[in-house]
N, C-alpha and C positions, 0 to 999 in steps of 0.2 A: 193185219190191221182191220179192226171191225168195220170202220167206216168205208174202207176200200172194198171189202166184201159186200157191204150193203149196197153200194151204188153200182158195182160191177162194171167198170168202164171198159171200152173196146180199145185195144192197143194194136196199132199197126207198126210192126217192127221194121218194115221196108221203108215206109214214109216217115218213120220215127214220130208218129202222132199218137195222141190219146184223146178219146172222145167219151163224154159222159152223156148217157141217155136221159137222165133225169134233169129237168130244167132248173130245179132248185139247187143244184150243186154249183159250187163256186170254189175258187182257189184264193188263198190268202198267204201272204208271206208269214212264215212261222214267227218272225221277230215281232209281228204286229199282234200276236195272240198272247193273252195272259191267262193260261188255263191251269196254273199251278193250284192244286187243292180242289179242282173240280172233278167229281167222280166220273168214271168212264161212261156211265149211262147217260150223261148229259153232254157228251162230246158233239153230238149233232147240233147243239146250240152254240157252237163255237163263235158264230157271228155275233151273238148277244154279248160275248165277253171281248169283242174286238175293239181296241182303242181307236183304230183308224176309222171305223164306222161311227164311233161316238164323236169323233172330231168333225163330222160332216154337218153342214148347216141344216137344222131341222126344218120341216115344212111349216107353213102357216096352218094353224088349227083354230077351232072355235075357242080354245083355251088360251089364246095369245094374251100376253100381259098388257093390259090397257092402263095408261097413266092419265087419270082424270084430275085436272087441277081445280082448286077452289076458285070461285069467281073473283076476278081482280088480282089474281096472283102475278107477281113480278119476279121473274127469275134472273138474278144478276149474272154477268159473265164471270166465270171463275178465274181466280188468279193462278199464276204459275209458281210452284214451289221449287226452290233450288235443289238440284240433284247431285249426288256424288258421281264419280266416274263409273263405279260398278252399277249404280242405279240407272244411269243413262244407257249403259250397255244392256241391262235387263229390260229397260223400256223399249229399246229398239227391237230386241228379240221378241217381246210381247206383241208389239205392233206388227212385225213381219209375220209371226205365227198366226195371229188372229185375222189379219187381212187375208192370208192365204186360205184359212178355213172359211172365211166369209162371215165370221162372228161380228166383226166391226167393219166400218167403212169410213172414208173421209166425210167430214161434215162441215156445213156452213151455218150451223145453228146459232141463233142470237144469244144463247145461254150455254154455259158449259161448267162442269164441275172440276175442281182441282184434283190432281192425283198425287199419290206418294207411294212409298214402298214400305212393307213390313217384312221382317225376317221370319221365315218358317223355322221349325225346330231343326230341320235338316241343314239350315244355313242358307237356303235359297231365298230369293226375294220375290214377294208376291205383290202385284200392283193392286192398289185400293183406290176406288173413286169415292170422293167425299160428297155423298148425295144428301147431306143434312138439310140443305136449303130446299132441294126438290121434295124431300119427304115432308117437310113442314107445310108445303103448299099442295100436297097430294090428298085427294079424298080417299079415306081409308076403305079398304075392302074388308068387310066384316065376316067373310066366310069363316066358319068356325073350324078350329082344329079338333081332332077327336079327343075325347076324354081318355086319359091314360089309364085310369082305373077301369073303365069299360073295356078297353082293348085287352088289358091283362086278364079280366074276368072271362073273356072269350076263349082263352087258351087253356083253361082249366080242364084237366082230364087227358090232355094230349101227352104222348110218350116220346115223340121224335120231332125235332125242329130243324129248320133251315132259315138262315137270315141272309138277305141279299142287300147289297149296298150299290147304289147307282153311280155310274160315271157322270161327272159333270152336273148332275141334278138340275139346277136352275138353268144351265146353258142348254138344256133340252127343250126349253120353252122359248118361243119367238116373242119379240116385242110387237105389239099390234101395229100394223102398217099405218104410217102417219104419225106415230108417237116416238119414233126413233130419235128425233131431234132433241127430245127432252132428256135423253140419256147421254148427251154429248159430254165429252171430257177434253180438257185442254192439256197439251203436252208441248214440250219444246220442239217436237217434230210436227206440230200441227194439231188441228182439232179433228176428233173422230167421234163416232156414235155407235152404240151397240145395236145389233140386229137380233141378239138373243138376250134373255133376261139376265142381267148381271147381279152379283151379290151387292147388298147394301140398299136395295129398294124396300121401302116399308111394307109393300103389298106382296112381296115375293113369296113368303110362306103361305099366304091365303091362296094365291094363284096356283102354286104348285100343288097344294093339297086338293083343290078343286079338280085339277087335271088327273092326279093319281087316283083319286076316289072314283072318277068316271072310268078310268082304265080297268079297275078291278071291281067295278060296282057289283056284279053278280057273284064274285068270289069272296068278297069281304064278309067276314064273320062265319063263312063256311069252313074255310081252311086257311084264310089269309087275313092278317091285320096290317094296316099301313099307317105310319105316322111320318109325314113328309117323305124323305127318301129312304126311310128304314122300312123294309118289307120282311115280315115274319110269317113263315109257312109252318103250320102245325098239323100233325096227323097222329093217329092212334097206332099204326103199325108201319113197317118198312115198305111193304108193297104199295099200300095206299099213298104213302108219302112220296114215292117216286112219281106216281101219276099226278099228284098235286103240284110238285115242283115243275114237272114238264108243262103243265097247264100255265103256270105263272111265267115260265121262260118263253113259252109260245106267245103269251099275251104281251110280254115285253118286246119280242121281235115284231109283232104286228103293229105296235105303236111307236116304233123307232126309239125304244129305250134300251140302255145298255148297262150291264152290271160289271163291277170291278171285282174280278175273281180273288184278288189278294185280300180283300176285305169281306168276302163272303164266308159263311160257315155252313157246312152241309151235314145233315144227318147226325145231329148230336142230341143226347138226352137232356142237356142243360145248356142254356144260352143266356147271355146278358142282353137285355132289351129294355131300353128307356129307363135305365137306372135300377132295374130289378133283375134278379136271377130267376129265370123261368125254367121249371123242370116238371116232369110228370108227377112228382110227389107233392111238391109244395111251391108256393110263390114266396121268395125271400127278397128282402131288401138287399141292395148292393152293399157288400161289406165295407166298401170304401166310404160309405156315408157315415159310418161310426168309427172309422179309422182314427179320426182326430181325438176321440175319447179313448179308444183302446190303446193307442200309442202313447198315452200320457204317462210319463215316467215317474218314478218315485219322487215324492215331495222332499225337498231338502231344507226348507226353512218355514217359519211360521207364516211368512208372506205367501209362500206357495200353497200352504194349507188353506189360508183365507181365500185365495183365488179359486181353488178347486171347490171348496164348499160353497162359495158364492155362485159358482156355475151350477153345481148339483142342486142347490137349494131351490132354484127356480122350478125344478121338476120333481120336487119332493112329493107332491100329491099323486104322482104316477108310480112312485117307488114304494113298495110295501115295506113297512118297518124302517122308514127312512131315519127317524130319530135314533133308533137303536143302532142302526148301522154306523152312524156318524159319531157315536160316543167316543171311540178311541181317537178320532181325529180332532174333535172339539176339545178334548183334554189337552192336546198339544198346544192349544192357544192360551192356556192359563198364564197369568202374569207371574213373574218371579219363578217360573219353572223352565229349566233348560229344555231345549228341543232335542228329543231323543226318538229316532224313528225305530220303533220296536216291532215285534211280531204282530201284536194285536192291530196296530195302526196299518201295517202292511196288508193283513188279511181284510180289514175293513175297506181299504183303498181298492183292492182287487174286486171285492164283492160289489162295491158301489159302481165300479166301471162296468162290470158285467151286467148290472141292472139296466144300463142304457140300451142294451141290445134286445130287451124284451119288447114284445109287440105293444104293450100298453104305454111305452115311452114314445117310440117313433110312430108316426102315422103315415099312411100312404098319401102322397100329394094328390089333391083333387083340383084339377084345372078349372073346375066350376067355382072355386073359392079364391079370394084374393091371396096372393103370396106376400109374405113379409120377409125381407132379407136384413139381418143384423150383421154389420161388418165393422171390424176395428183392426187397427194396426199398431204395433209397438215399434220400438227401434230395431227389433231383431226378428219379428215374426208377424203374421197376420192370421186372423180367424174370422169365421162367418158361421151363421146359423140360418137355415131356411125353415120358416115356420108358416103355419096356417091356423086359423081358429076352427075348432070343431063345432059340432051342432049346439053345444052349450055355450059357445062363445069363448072357451078357454084357448089360449094360445098354446099350440102343440108343435114340437119340432118335427121336421121332415128329414133333416140331415144336418150333420156337422162337418166342418172342414177347417183345417189349419195347416200351415206350413211355415218353414223358416224362410226369411228373406235371403235372396242371393247377395253376395258382396256388392254387386252393382246396385241392387235395389235398396240396400242400406244407405246409399248416398242420396236417396230421394229426400225431398223436403217432407215435412209432416203432411202437408196437403196432398202430395203425390202418393205417399204411402197409404193414406186413408182411401184415396181414389183407387189405388191398386187393389186394395182389399175388396172393394165393390166389384171391380172388373174380374178378379179371379173368381169371386162367388158366382157371377153371371156366366163365366166360362164353365165352371163345374156343373152348374144346374141349368145349362142352356136349354136342354131338351124339355124342361118344364117352363122356363121363364120366357123363352122366345115365342111370341104369338099368344101370350097369356090373355085370357078374356078380360080380366080386370087389371087395372093399373097396379103395378108392383110398388109397394112401399119399402123404401130403403132407409133403415134407421142408422144414423151415424152420430157420434159425439163430436164431430168436427163441423161447426156451424157454417164455415165457408163453402162447404160442399152443396149447400142449398142452392147456390147460384151456379152450379155446374153447367146446366143446360142453357144458360144465358150468357156464359162467359164469352168474351170477344177476343181476349188476348190469351192464346194457348201456344205452347211450344210444339215442336214437331211430334214428340212422343204423345203429348196430351191430345193433339189433333187426331192421331190414330186411335186413341182410346175413345174419343168423342164419337168417331165414326162407328166404332164397335157398339157403343151405347145406343146409337140411333136405331138399332134393331130391336130395342126393348122399349116398352111403354112403362115408364116408372117415374117416381118423384122421390126426392131425398128429403127425409124428415129428421130434423135435429132433435136429439135426445141427450140429456146430460149423462156424463160418464158413469154416474152411480146407477143409472137406469140400464145402461148398455153393458151389463155385467157379463152376459153369456159370451158375446163375441170378444169382449175384453179379456176374459180369462183364457180363451183359446189362443189369443195372440200373445200371451205371456206364460206359456207353458215352460217349466224349468229346463227341459232338455234343449230348448231353442237358445238358451242364454249362452251356450258354449261358444257361439259365434262371436260374442262380444269379447271373450277372453282369449280367442285364438290370435296368435301373433302372425300377422300376414306380412309377406315380403312386399316391398314397395320400391319403386325406382325414384321416388321423390327425394330431393335433397334433405339433409338433416334439419335445415332451418324450417322447412315446411312441416316436418314431423312435429317440431316444437310448437308450431302454430296450432295443430290439432289438439295437442295436449293442453295448450293454454286455453282453448275454447272450452274444453271439458272442465278445466279448473275454474274458468269464469262462471260457468253455469252453477257450479257448486258454491262459489262465492255469493252468487245472487240468492240462492236458497238460504244460505246462512244469514245474509243481510236482511232477508224478510223476517227471520225469527227475531231480529233485534230492532226492527223498524216498528215504531209505535202505531203508525197509520195502518200498516199491513195487518198487524195483530188485531186492531180494532175492526177492520173489515171482515177478517176471518171469524171473529166472535159474532158479529152481526149476521153473517151468513149461516153460522151454525145454529142460530135460533130462528132462522127463517126470514130474517129481515133482508130484503134485497138491496139495501143501502141506497145512497143517492146515485150510484153507478150500477144500473140493473144488469149490465153484461158481466160483472165480476162473478167468479166462481171459485169454489174451494175444491181443488183436486188433490186429495191426500195431503192436506196441510199446506199446499202451495197455492198462492193467490194468482189466478190467471184471469185474463179477459179474452173471451172467444178463442181460447187455446193459446193465447200469448202470455208468457210469464211476465209478471209485473216486476220492474226494476226499481228498487227504492232510490230515493234522492241521494245524491252524493257522487263520489268519484267513480262508482261502478257504471253509471250511465255513460261517462266519457270513455271508460274501458270498453263498453259494448260497441260504441261507435268506432273506436279505433280498431277493434277486432274485425269489424266488417268493412273497414275502409283502408286502413294503413298497412295491415299485415300482408305478407306476400300472397297468402291464399285469397285475400280480398281483391287486391289489384287496383286500388284507387279508382273505384267506379265513380260515375257521376252522381249528381244529387238524387235523381229519380231512382236509379238502380240501388243506391245505398239505402234509401228509405224503404224500398221494396224488400231488400234482404233482411233488414232489421225487423220490420213489422211482421215478418213471417213467424218469428219466435218470441219477440219481446214487445212490451208496451210500457209507457209511462206518460203522464199528462204533458202535452205540448212537445212531444218527442220529435215531431216533424220539424218544428222551428230549431230545435237543438241540432238535429242532423244537418239541416241546410246551412246553419251557421258554421258548423264544423267543416263541411265540405268547401264552403266559400273561403275559409281561412287556411286551407291546407296548402302549405308552401310547395310541396312536391307537385300538386296539381297545377298551381299557378305557374310554376317554372317549366313544366314539361308538356302540358296540354296545349293544343293549338287554339288560339283565340277564335271565338265563334261570332264576335261582333263585326261591325263594318271595318274594312281595312283602313289603317291610319293614312293620313295625308302625307304628301311628300315633305321631307325634311328641308328646312331652309336655314341659312346662316343668320345669326343675329347681327344687327348693325354694330359697327365698331365705334365705341364712344370716343369723343374728342377730348373730354375733360372729366375730372372726377364728379361723381354724382349726376352725370347726365343720364345714364341708364343704370337702373338697379334691377336686381332679381329678388323675388320674395318667395319664401316657402315656409313650411311649418313642420315641426316634429310633434306628433300627437299621441294620445293614449299612453302618456307616461304615468308612472306612479304619482299620486297626488303628493305635492310638497308645498306646504304653506298655502294650501287652497288652489294651487295651479296644477294643470295637467298637460299644458301645451307650451312649446317654445316657438316664437316667431323669429325667423331668420331673414335678415335683410343684407344683401351683398352688393357692393358697388362693383360693377363689371369693369371699371377702368383700373381701380387701385386694388381690387379684391378685398377691400376692407369689409369686415362682417360685423353686424350688430345683432345681438340676441335679446329678445324681450320675452319675459314669462307672461303668459296670458291664461285665462280660464277657458275660453271657448272662442271659436273662430269669429263669431259675430261681434265680439268685443274688439276686433282689430281696427275698426273704422277710425277710432280716435287717434290711433298712432300715425295716421297720415299727416296730422298737423305738425308732427315733429320731424318730418323728413324734409331736408332743405333742397331747393332747386331740383325738384323732380320734373323731368320733361317727358320721360317714357318709362312705363312700369311694365316689367315682364313678370308674370306671376304663374307658378305651376298650379294646374288644376283650379284655375280661378273660377270658371263658370260653374263648377260643381259645388264649391264650398262657400263662396261669398255671395251674399244676397244682392239683389238688383240695386239696393240703395248705394252700394259701393260704386257701382258703375255710374250712377247718376252723380255721385259726389265727385268723381274724377272729372266729369264734364264741367263741373263748376270751376275747378282750378284750370286756369288758362294754360294751354300748351301741354297738358297731360294726356298722354295716349296709353292704351292698355293692349296687350297681346298675350295669348296663351302659349306657354312653352313647356314642353315636357322633357326632362333630362333624358339623354340616351342611356 
């Protein structure tokens, strides 16, 4: 063993002891080391790759994370989120582990952030603190992140590379003494605060970049470039590279930093770094950036051709002979010509796709320029384009991305799918967007997303996404669907449509399956009804000529009249069917008034729809019979007095809302409680009942159902005029 020969320890076989002369020698449990993939020449730095050492509480440094609040900031106490049994177990393990490390400690802070869990790809649960309120009141640290283009230019000419990834990264920085209380978080097991810098703080990237720059200050641009926790070492030959790597590992050891061997790459001629493939010959863009275009499968319909050409047309000025290339494809769009995918169209399609890999199409992202993210989602896929404006002001793409939605994601609402598209785009291009110098502009054709950062009512999943978004400085800008063609085309690639046609097994009962089919049929009925509705067609005509009509929020989306993404439902029986589908059917579950309004307004709109929905819910027989009353409890039941003779006590009630007959809609019922004799009188409305009192003989006590709700006060005063007449309210059992 080389290391044993190097240190040459003294072994006493009699006393059974071993002594090392060199003071820097130490012993570690082999299970604590992660040296897989580390070359033998770096084994002397095994402590740099030791997880146990990385789990120790780092010392205070001048680079501690300070949390400076704006003047007058008020931080509220965080609420507690309900946790599942596995989440409670994971929370206990997290607290026990980090208390043992010293990374957290019990706190009596007057403010605290709520916590929740997100699932990793491995299935493990990761605790997340919601620091959105704290970040809102924190003074921003404007320490700049390096320009990626400059970092990449430094490695030109190098032949061999090593990339290091740090353990824990942010947890290697301490919170400034006295600021720990600001990082407090509430749990069901008490309040705790961080002693190390947690993920989720808005200034974490700037603080860590300042620290890592000072650690390698004299080595940066010589043979090291650093971007946050990504360290790239480059050299021109093998021997020189070994010395460079050893200097970097020695610098990590001296500053209490540790590398994760499983994520490090040593002595390679080509390495992926910050979205590029760096080699000794050339600097290439990451091929994943154009995978969304390269994986575009053959077009199967005229609609597919229109989408692809709409996407490609935006970049026509960067593609030589664009018009000539697209001739075979545009010919497929001729009217009265059947769609036949021939050899010429196939070759043009492949050549056009290959054009997107040329250097004059994609540009290298420049962190000194603002980023623009265009994102869109369909019912089966999502797509995104990352762009920047060049020196001439032309919008140029930096990368494309698209993927199919998972079966679970296909159940999201339209709002959640559009939001997911933005989240995925931020995840894919995080190394460019996180810590960007300029505010990121996110373009979406879903107007409701403009209020994303001010939304107060979010579900558990949306809260997790909102916390992820807090790491980025961005604003959502609404654009009409016809403007957002690039992301829209990526989200509707033909190969993704197979998921809609796949027959999935389900454990739902047959009745529930029928509900899903009925809703799909209902949507088709609405689209057909729009074609026959005069008002709808008038609005579409006005929109086609540029007239915004009296309702400025109306839009024409491929011949469908919508309002802010909500499909217009023409007047008639379809409106009632829409309400029934979201209230009565088994998949709806007879929700209350507010929830039913919320469900329907996500996808549909018509004038005065709220009143229609509330009226329907209030008259639902199932809800009236099965739901618990929310009003005041009823009083105690008491027996009616026993009459001594006929017409001493009578009861009165009415039958209302009957079909009109000879001008009458109500029947007034008067019953003698002694003889049970009943009299029936046809009336027009309840207020006309007053004159019938004159025809009632010998009334001494009147019992009337729902009297105070339906009869005016004049009736009460009239009863006082008749001597001996008393009134009481009685509701039948």
